Steps between C-alpha positions, in 0.01 A plus 500: 500500500642840408403860563467747215570864569316745280708788359507834677333784315592862575249750638511704179317226312150622390211376712242285322134595561412186700326705770162664435519846659182680610623751755282810499195309374307555825465807724815585699530292817192294421466202730432129470490239778547125456424270794579128515248311713489158663222261401407283799239234567205653684502220759864403559671829402758298310609645168304357206570496125197689371644795304409346164131474589492853639674658202268314264195632685621862503369736231759615247505857633603386847877506534544161667774258403672184623855476626762224503311291758129433475438605862608857415286753315576861408258791470597840358326835523423713196739789439422768759602864531489500880514257789134574565417369152726199552317431827175451316665267249676294765189471715300385198771247407496346846120481503490338156758242595314415820187437298676287239688302766183433699351327197794254523465451879813709545603818675761761412759592761778755482847472656851446369499126578246242613569391859487123456419376146793325337645589161535129409121474490446781247435462127670693219270709280455334162616791281809504282681772693456320831567145386822619335600681819433192709707287265787750493510599867402166657502517884538877499169534313327240716575705813350824364199477727507871576270797457602857421373853449615681186451874449528663156552875455493662157790719386540721193823377341741208489792704633290624792397142573863387522611796713212460744540121517870542577428744783205306641722202571602683819143491633425136422610370844273755667206401283567136586518581871163672477340204323644194679217249535642147472648361823382142437611225261402134474339490846766683698599850597822580318629785716486727192262790455488430124550134419358571154802714407745227591310237301471726196868595500581143390353585159745604227502869409332588830586716799626857490530636146824631352539869420511593131693779333215575258188357339716358221703319765183327626371428148837355402492260795151383402599464135804292583310290753238414239758430229700264723187310610543618857138607516210558262437866581553759772210368711737218596706758690348441842680778684354677803446798271508521122402727215193365320528665158199329343277652769704821523555458874747439776395183684587457869487127581675468836194509729323209667129463427295700748213358703319832533404709199587816692859378535520429127381853423741666741796323341371591153472865605859501627630341180310746283629792707857378474485459124339842453751679722804331349375563146455868577852519644642328195325751274638785711854381572572262212626221730413301811725327759568128459570294812762228531353152458689351797340747738156435353542123536586546868195719553278255317619215720428706811148571372448129419609400848350773718240694299410829667737422788796505260791740542567614144828658396455856381588580142561817307174437314278458806655653811792738514752275673295430810435153641137495614257237616250449220174680590528381859693788660366780280160629603486719189548199273229308684269798461563500127413131481182566693412720207505862598427736214709399203596860441649525849783253436723762350843412639744424217571135431874547554427589863339164561124541467271342248470751218201729480210346315460625148166643396364167365505344848357790700144373454598183685577677827174371649616146428850531640379695804314191622798266485792451738730235363753571774275364778494136398545285195295206379750251642484640852120491490493138383761355738270461805236317293758277333658410834166408657377303199788252508569526125859618546807307604765641727813646342713313753 
């Protein structure tokens, strides 16, 4: 058996149009939310393989689709201008799925992992993309019994998308810490706030994204990956954040699925605000800071392990050299998460606050005002029930 090394091609080589680019096709900072739900038996609460039946029963205009495993189903909102609009879409999606699942004697649940169902008992979705993935990835694909929240925000140009994506890498650990909701795996408590992240990082082309020098740099990587049979298209880049040129968005993928709709909407509002603020700064200054990947990996691990109790290392992109306890020691940060007026969060990002909400999110202040993610996460709420029910094994 021998290895064949493909020839190196210099960066000056023209980029082939293998990526459909639609940036600017929707209103600036438009919003879309994708939620991956668990399908469980209405009696046993074990995961069940019913996504095919539910997708088949859904009308064509409902954005419902299967995932790799048949016990996972995804629902997406229509494109929204504000979080308030996205709220209506997400609420309707959840209600529709509940109705469709009930017809199959199933329920939908939402968390980053199921507490006790085993991945060995799940069935692969019978679609070409997923059967090929299962064949290629083997055990890695079989273990992908995880559920995420993806937030899309529209941007006006490809170069803005790359600049903002590069800069937003610095906030990914904080977004993960806010969303951690998967402390259980295969009937045991793992000791991690986000078990989902650790499972997903076994996938190829996953984890923190690289920084790119330009849009052409990203397009060249995709073109070469397709040409060398590394992947079929850019949707096989499963990074925690990626440009989504076909939709004209930046897609943040690092978050665990949220049990409460209000938590989903708060995270979506923060992501939209970040994208809007960074895009405006890029338009004004012509550049944005890019954080070192090693530091970001350390911060991500701390968020995976400790969630909102994590001590994150300050970076030039988020906090000006200070080491601060994430949202736990700062009453002003907690107040912002509780959703005070969006216009009141005016401290500059470089001083360590979440950036001020752009105009598109201001109508969602009534939503974010009602939510305090910093009080408790889904995992902490579920632990007492799980312990008393006897479904979990000790970590000892």
